[in-house]
N, C-alpha and C positions, 0 to 999 in steps of 0.2 A: 504494501500500500504505498510507501515512503517514497520507494521507488517512482510509480506511477503518478505523485505528485510531484515529485524531483522532475521525470519528463514532463509532466503538464507546465511546469514551472519553466523549463528550459525552453519549449515551445514559444510561450508568450515573452519572455524574453529576448528569444532569439526573433519575433515578429516585431516588438517596441523597436530593436536595436534596427532591424530593416529597414523599416519608415521612419527612424530619426525620432521616434518620441525618447529612446534613451541615447545618450551618446554612445557613440564605438568605443573598442579600446584602442590604444595608439600605436601604429605600426605594426597593422595587421595581428595585432593581439585579440582581435574580435571572437575568436573561439572559447579565447581561456576569458575572457569579458562575460562572455553571454554565460557560460558554466559558472563562473563566480556570483554572477547576478543569479542564476537559477538559484544557486545555493543558500542565497542569502535569503530569499524569496521564499523556499519552500522550508527552510527550518521551522518559521513561527507559525506557519501552514499547517504542517506536520504533527508540532505541537499542539495546535488547537484541535485539528481535524481528528488527530489519532488519540485522543483523551480517553475515550472510551475502549478503545482495545487497552493503551498500555494498563487502564484500571484493574481490568481484566484479567490480565496477563501479571500483572503485582499479586494479584490473590490468589491465583493458583500457583504463584512461587512459594507466598507465605504458605500456604494449605503444604507444599511437599516440604518446604521445612520446617514446619510442627512434626508434619509425619515423621521425617528424618530424626528430630530430637527424640521424639517418644520412643523408634526403635531405637536409639542408642541409648535412651536410659530404661528400658529393657534389658538388653544385653549387658548393661552395666549392671543392673540387680539380680542378673542370672550368675554373672560370673562373682558377684559378691557371696549368694548362696553357695555356689558349688565353692569357693574355696574357703568356706566355714566348715 
């Protein structure tokens, strides 16, 4: 999803530079300028537009970490009972 946002921003930036809405890069650095411009545009858009997906992923990660902690604690208590 982030890649598609970047590609969309790249197309918008390329069109804007082509039609002179945004200044082009100096001495043939036009492609580099468009890529950097697209990165600057896509970063905040990705942050805002992908908030829901990011929150869902972090919830899944928290659940997995909690499960791993529980398993680790179970193994520790089992080891404590075996060594006694």
